[in-house]
RORO-56169 format. One record per residue: x, y, z of N, C-alpha, C in turn; residue number from 1. Coordinates in pm, 1 decimal. Each point is the difference from the previous one (the first is absolute). Layout:
# RORO-56169
n_px;n_py;n_pz;ca_px;ca_py;ca_pz;c_px;c_py;c_pz;i
X;Y;Z;X;Y;Z;X;Y;Z;NUM .
...
This chain:
# RORO-56169
n_px;n_py;n_pz;ca_px;ca_py;ca_pz;c_px;c_py;c_pz;i
10518.3;9466.2;3146.1;112.7;76.9;131.0;-13.6;135.7;-9.6;1 .
-36.8;57.2;108.7;9.2;152.6;15.5;119.1;63.9;2.6;2 .
3.9;93.5;-44.6;168.8;85.5;-17.1;5.3;1.9;141.4;3 .
163.6;0.8;27.3;54.7;21.6;126.0;-12.6;101.3;65.4;4 .
-35.8;131.6;-42.5;-22.4;97.2;92.4;-152.4;-12.5;59.9;5 .
-103.2;-45.8;-76.1;-109.6;-29.2;56.1;16.4;-97.2;111.7;6 .
30.8;-109.0;-11.2;41.0;-90.3;150.2;102.8;91.7;110.8;7 .
87.9;92.6;-28.5;77.3;59.0;105.5;-93.0;102.3;92.4;8 .
-113.6;38.7;-87.5;-84.8;90.9;32.2;-99.7;-27.8;70.7;9 .
-60.2;-142.6;-42.6;-73.8;-87.2;79.9;16.5;-63.1;119.4;10 .
136.4;-22.5;-0.8;85.6;-44.9;125.6;10.5;109.1;108.3;11 .
53.6;109.1;-87.1;-10.4;121.4;101.8;-84.1;34.9;67.3;12 .
-139.1;4.6;-71.3;-138.7;24.5;41.3;-43.2;-86.8;122.9;13 .
32.8;-147.5;-17.1;-40.1;-94.2;67.5;73.4;21.4;127.7;14 .
137.0;25.5;5.3;90.7;32.3;140.2;-66.9;138.0;39.7;15 .
-3.8;89.1;-62.1;-85.4;114.9;74.5;-130.9;9.0;63.5;16 .
-70.8;-103.4;-49.7;-106.4;-32.4;71.4;-9.1;-58.7;146.9;17 .
107.1;-104.3;-3.6;46.5;-87.5;89.9;50.5;136.7;124.0;18 .
104.2;70.0;-33.0;30.6;84.0;67.2;-82.2;87.3;50.7;19 .
-96.2;87.2;-62.0;-101.7;54.2;38.5;-90.7;-61.8;94.5;20 .
-14.9;-115.9;-23.3;-108.5;-55.4;115.9;83.8;-23.0;143.4;21 .
98.6;-41.3;-32.9;100.7;-34.5;137.7;17.5;100.6;84.8;22 .
23.1;113.0;-100.1;-12.0;157.9;69.0;-108.3;19.8;75.4;23 .
-119.3;8.9;-63.8;-118.8;27.5;36.2;-30.5;-75.5;152.3;24 .
50.5;-157.3;-26.9;-35.5;-87.4;133.1;84.7;54.6;103.0;25 .
120.4;32.1;-28.1;108.7;31.6;114.7;-70.3;151.6;78.6;26 .
-47.6;73.8;-123.7;-79.5;151.2;87.8;-106.7;-42.7;77.8;27 .
-87.4;-98.6;-49.4;-104.8;-8.5;78.8;40.9;-72.3;154.6;28 .
102.3;-114.4;-23.3;35.6;-41.6;95.1;65.8;101.6;120.6;29 .
72.5;109.9;-37.4;34.5;89.5;69.5;-84.1;76.5;65.4;30 .
-107.5;67.8;-73.2;-98.4;46.9;46.1;-87.5;-66.3;78.5;31 .
-26.4;-117.9;-6.9;-69.1;-89.2;115.6;55.3;4.3;114.1;32 .
158.1;-9.7;19.5;68.4;-20.5;114.4;-7.6;117.9;61.6;33 .
-0.3;110.1;-46.5;21.4;133.4;28.7;-166.5;47.9;81.3;34 .
-78.3;-70.8;-97.9;-152.4;20.2;86.3;-20.4;-82.6;133.5;35 .
47.2;-117.1;-23.4;26.2;-49.9;109.6;42.6;21.7;140.0;36 .
134.4;68.9;-12.2;80.0;85.3;71.6;-55.1;119.7;46.7;37 .
-87.3;97.6;-77.1;-73.1;93.5;38.2;-97.4;-40.0;84.1;38 .
-70.8;-123.7;-19.5;-109.1;-27.8;90.9;45.4;-74.3;127.7;39 .
92.7;-58.7;23.4;81.0;-63.2;106.1;55.7;132.2;69.2;40 .
48.9;113.5;-25.7;36.9;112.2;74.6;-94.5;78.1;52.1;41 .
-109.2;21.5;-102.9;-133.6;66.4;25.4;-49.8;-97.7;170.2;42 .
-16.6;-113.9;-16.4;-79.2;-96.0;62.0;96.1;20.8;155.7;43 .
109.7;11.1;-9.8;106.4;-4.6;95.6;9.4;153.2;99.5;44 .
-33.4;102.9;-124.4;7.3;102.8;68.8;-130.3;52.5;78.8;45 .
-91.5;-66.2;-44.5;-148.6;0.4;77.4;40.0;-53.4;133.5;46 .
22.1;-122.5;-12.4;64.6;-89.6;136.4;89.9;90.3;90.5;47 .
83.3;49.5;-76.6;54.8;92.1;93.1;-64.8;106.6;94.4;48 .
-80.8;64.5;-104.7;-54.1;107.9;55.3;-125.9;-74.1;76.9;49 .
-56.0;-91.1;24.7;-72.3;-65.2;75.6;47.4;-11.6;133.5;50 .
157.5;-48.2;-14.7;61.1;-33.5;133.6;31.6;132.9;66.8;51 .
32.0;98.9;-74.5;19.1;121.4;66.7;-120.1;65.6;72.0;52 .
-107.4;-6.3;-68.5;-128.9;46.3;85.4;-13.5;-66.8;91.1;53 .
0.1;-127.1;9.9;-8.6;-97.8;131.6;72.1;47.7;104.1;54 .
139.9;26.8;-39.9;100.6;-3.2;94.4;-17.3;177.0;70.7;55 .
-68.3;85.9;-61.4;-38.4;106.9;51.7;-72.6;4.6;125.5;56 .
-84.1;-120.9;-5.8;-110.9;-26.2;160.9;88.5;-37.4;130.4;57 .
130.3;-41.5;-43.0;59.0;-28.1;122.0;53.4;108.4;101.1;58 .
42.5;103.7;-43.1;17.6;127.6;122.4;-103.0;21.8;84.4;59 .
-143.4;-3.3;-57.7;-126.9;21.0;55.8;-39.3;-116.4;113.6;60 .
41.4;-118.9;-55.5;-21.5;-121.4;91.7;121.8;-19.4;98.3;61 .
92.4;69.3;-15.5;108.9;-2.8;94.7;-49.6;89.3;120.9;62 .
-33.8;87.2;-20.3;-64.7;108.5;89.1;-129.6;-15.0;70.3;63 .
-49.8;-119.6;-27.5;-91.1;-66.2;77.4;27.9;-109.5;74.0;64 .
137.8;-29.4;-7.4;53.3;-101.3;95.1;-30.7;17.4;107.0;65 .
-40.6;-115.9;100.5;35.0;24.9;122.3;92.7;-61.4;100.8;66 .
67.6;-99.9;-85.3;107.1;-93.4;83.4;99.4;-30.7;-92.6;67 .
119.6;-17.4;66.9;118.5;-31.9;-14.1;-2.2;-101.5;-155.2;68 .
-76.8;-111.0;27.2;-48.7;-104.5;-74.2;-58.7;75.3;-131.3;69 .
-73.8;86.7;-11.1;-90.4;57.4;-106.3;111.6;85.4;-59.7;70 .
90.5;36.3;31.2;112.0;88.4;-48.5;87.9;-30.4;-44.7;71 .
59.4;-122.9;44.0;67.6;-121.2;-80.1;-84.2;-54.5;-115.0;72 .
-99.6;-36.7;23.5;-89.5;-57.1;-136.3;11.2;92.8;-107.4;73 .
-41.4;126.2;33.2;25.1;90.5;-111.4;127.4;54.6;-72.6;74 .
118.6;-40.2;83.5;129.1;30.5;-73.9;20.2;-65.2;-126.4;75 .
-71.7;-109.4;-25.8;33.6;-105.5;-97.1;-81.1;95.7;-94.9;76 .
40.8;16.9;-129.5;-72.0;85.0;-113.9;-9.2;-47.6;-108.7;77 .
-74.0;-115.3;8.7;-10.0;-91.2;-146.5;-53.7;81.2;-85.2;78 .
-76.8;55.2;-27.5;-40.3;120.1;-126.8;95.0;44.8;-32.2;79 .
88.9;101.2;72.3;99.5;96.8;-38.0;115.9;-96.5;-49.4;80 .
39.0;-103.7;45.2;102.8;-86.1;-7.1;-34.5;-72.4;-165.4;81 .
-126.8;-41.9;-33.6;-49.1;-36.0;-137.5;39.2;95.6;-95.7;82 .
-43.4;139.6;42.5;7.5;108.7;-109.8;149.1;-4.0;-24.1;83 .
99.2;10.9;93.0;121.0;40.6;-1.9;47.5;-120.8;-90.3;84 .
-27.6;-109.4;34.7;44.4;-139.9;-90.8;-38.1;7.3;-152.5;85 .
-110.5;50.6;-20.4;-57.8;22.3;-174.2;77.7;108.8;-37.7;86 .
59.6;104.0;91.4;84.4;139.0;-39.7;120.7;-97.8;-51.8;87 .
47.6;-98.9;92.0;130.8;-43.4;-50.1;21.9;-73.1;-103.3;88 .
-136.3;-45.2;-21.2;39.2;-135.3;-115.5;-59.3;84.9;-146.6;89 .
-111.4;75.1;8.8;-45.5;61.0;-106.7;26.3;174.4;-38.5;90 .
-10.1;41.7;123.3;9.9;166.5;-36.4;140.5;67.1;24.4;91 .
101.2;-4.2;-25.4;120.2;53.6;72.9;-8.8;143.6;42.9;92 .
-86.1;71.1;-68.5;-14.9;143.7;21.6;-59.9;20.5;145.4;93 .
-67.3;-85.4;53.4;-57.6;-11.9;127.0;63.4;-55.2;104.5;94 .
103.0;-93.0;-10.6;53.7;-36.4;81.0;62.2;88.1;110.6;95 .
61.0;100.0;21.4;35.6;84.8;95.7;-117.3;22.8;82.5;96 .
-98.7;70.7;-67.4;-99.1;91.7;72.7;-106.0;-120.8;72.7;97 .
-27.2;-160.5;-65.5;-62.0;-78.9;103.8;95.4;-46.3;106.1;98 .
121.2;6.0;-15.1;106.4;-52.2;98.3;4.3;118.3;103.3;99 .
9.0;153.8;-12.5;-30.4;74.8;80.9;-126.8;14.0;78.8;100 .
-113.6;-60.1;-84.8;-105.0;6.9;58.5;-11.3;-87.3;110.4;101 .
24.5;-172.9;-17.5;18.2;-74.9;85.9;79.0;37.9;124.6;102 .
127.7;33.5;-31.3;75.8;42.2;109.4;-55.1;130.5;75.8;103 .
-53.0;101.4;-46.3;-80.9;89.7;106.9;-117.1;-56.2;62.4;104 .
-58.8;-116.1;-31.4;-97.3;-75.1;92.8;63.7;-55.2;79.6;105 .
106.4;-79.6;3.5;67.2;-67.7;89.0;56.8;98.1;114.1;106 .
14.6;116.9;-53.3;73.3;103.1;123.1;-116.0;37.4;56.0;107 .
-118.8;40.6;-67.4;-116.8;55.1;59.4;-50.6;-105.0;121.6;108 .
11.4;-142.9;-15.8;-28.7;-95.2;77.2;98.7;-7.8;110.6;109 .
126.6;37.0;-31.9;113.1;-9.6;118.5;-18.1;112.2;77.5;110 .
-25.7;117.8;-41.9;-39.4;105.4;101.5;-111.8;8.3;85.9;111 .
-96.4;-74.8;-68.1;-164.0;-18.9;81.3;51.5;-107.2;93.1;112 .
35.3;-81.1;-49.7;50.4;-108.7;86.5;77.3;17.0;130.0;113 .
109.6;89.0;-10.8;96.1;75.1;96.1;-118.3;78.6;111.5;114 .
-87.2;61.4;-59.4;-50.7;79.5;75.3;-121.5;-49.5;87.0;115 .
-37.7;-148.3;-58.7;-110.0;-46.4;68.4;36.9;-26.7;165.9;116 .
-133.1;16.0;54.8;11.1;-35.7;153.3;-105.1;-85.7;2.7;117 .
28.3;-121.3;25.6;-68.6;-113.3;12.7;-126.4;11.2;125.6;118 .
62.0;57.0;105.1;-95.2;39.1;95.5;-113.1;108.9;-1.0;119 .
25.4;79.9;-149.6;-91.1;78.8;-27.3;-125.5;-30.4;-84.3;120 .
-89.0;-24.8;57.0;-124.6;-116.9;-96.2;-50.7;86.3;-98.3;121 .
42.1;141.2;-42.0;-56.6;61.3;-114.1;78.8;-42.1;-114.9;122 .
-68.8;-18.5;-147.5;63.7;-5.7;-121.8;107.0;55.5;-9.6;123 .
113.1;-46.3;-95.4;110.1;37.4;8.2;-15.6;146.1;-83.6;124 .
-78.9;40.1;-75.6;-2.2;122.4;-51.4;0.4;107.8;99.7;125 .
-71.8;-17.5;101.2;-66.0;78.7;122.4;159.6;30.1;44.7;126 .
67.1;-107.6;45.3;139.9;20.4;52.1;119.8;69.5;-53.9;127 .
-24.8;-10.4;-105.5;120.8;32.8;-86.6;-32.0;137.4;-102.1;128 .
-121.1;59.2;-27.0;-27.5;82.2;-87.0;90.0;112.6;28.8;129 .
21.8;56.7;91.0;84.2;155.7;43.7;131.1;-34.5;16.5;130 .
50.4;-114.1;-18.4;144.5;-7.9;41.1;97.4;1.0;-116.4;131 .
87.6;96.2;-10.7;84.9;40.6;-84.1;70.2;-145.4;-97.6;132 .
63.0;-88.2;85.2;8.4;-113.4;-84.6;-86.3;-67.4;-93.5;133 .
-107.2;6.0;51.0;-95.9;-49.0;-83.4;-41.3;72.7;-106.0;134 .
-33.1;135.0;43.5;-48.2;99.1;-122.6;124.1;-1.9;-109.6;135 .
133.5;-7.2;41.0;105.2;-3.4;-109.6;11.2;-114.7;-105.0;136 .
-52.2;-138.0;77.9;4.0;-127.9;-93.1;-152.6;30.8;-85.4;137 .
-105.6;25.3;72.1;-124.5;29.4;-48.5;29.7;106.3;-139.8;138 .
54.5;94.3;-12.1;22.9;80.3;-73.1;82.7;-40.2;-96.5;139 .
95.0;-96.8;-12.2;101.6;-58.3;-68.1;-68.1;-103.1;-69.5;140 .
-78.1;-62.5;59.5;-80.7;-118.6;-58.3;-119.6;62.2;-87.8;141 .
-50.9;115.9;52.3;-109.3;74.4;-111.2;75.8;48.1;-99.1;142 .
127.7;76.5;-12.3;88.7;31.5;-123.7;6.4;-117.2;-72.1;143 .
68.8;-115.7;49.4;20.0;-116.4;-97.1;-130.2;-48.6;-50.8;144 .
-96.9;-17.3;73.1;-120.5;-34.1;-67.5;-42.1;81.5;-130.8;145 .
-6.8;134.9;53.4;-45.4;92.2;-122.7;101.5;1.3;-128.6;146 .
118.7;-20.8;37.3;102.6;-18.4;-78.6;-27.7;-107.0;-110.9;147 .
-14.8;-130.6;52.2;-32.6;-112.6;-45.2;-118.1;42.5;-92.4;148 .
-116.2;27.6;38.7;-123.1;-11.0;-73.1;57.8;138.0;-120.1;149 .
60.6;78.5;3.9;23.4;105.5;-91.6;89.2;-83.8;-87.0;150 .
85.5;-71.1;15.6;52.5;-78.6;-75.5;-75.4;-135.9;-102.6;151 .
-95.6;-51.2;90.0;-101.0;-95.1;-56.6;-63.0;77.1;-126.6;152 .
-39.6;107.5;49.9;-95.3;89.7;-117.9;86.5;44.1;-106.6;153 .
115.8;31.8;18.4;98.4;57.6;-96.2;45.1;-115.9;-102.0;154 .
33.1;-131.8;41.4;31.6;-108.8;-91.7;-94.5;-98.6;-45.9;155 .
-150.0;46.9;28.2;-98.2;-59.5;-43.8;-23.0;-2.8;-149.8;156 .
37.8;105.4;-86.2;20.3;-17.8;-123.6;90.9;-81.8;-74.9;157 .
120.9;-9.1;108.3;116.7;-100.9;-74.4;-38.8;-138.3;32.5;158 .
-52.8;-37.1;117.8;-2.8;-101.1;34.6;-142.3;-110.7;-18.1;159 .
-105.6;102.9;3.0;-132.9;-54.8;-29.7;-59.3;58.6;-131.1;160 .
46.1;-22.7;-107.9;-42.2;41.0;-118.4;-123.4;-103.3;-43.2;161 .
-103.9;105.7;-34.8;-139.2;-67.9;-41.1;6.8;-68.9;-132.2;162 .
């Protein structure tokens, strides 16, 4: 029969081996979860950026509208709303700037719609381009757009890790 200290040392080493293997497995699982989270955030950040870029086309399209129906159809900003939804779920630092961006587009549409003359057959942009209320709404929208773009660039390293 082996001496008692050898049994204790052997048992201790066996327990230590089990502990180390469990610890390594836990660390690997945690690293895998963090990696999956980083991949998800990067994917969602790219999606947010794509929606933002798509939404940037709306003001130009609005200016080419020729009827009240065209204007009303362009008030629904699906791409901007998708970007805001992604910010609400995944990117808390962008919530305020995406919210201001979609609100500024709504104000732009409202200002343009109020100035629209259905009897004037020119595109909306030609009807409103020199009106102070439109210019003010346009400038506010451009400022909100530029600020959101700056925020997306600023937080890219945080949310879209490689």
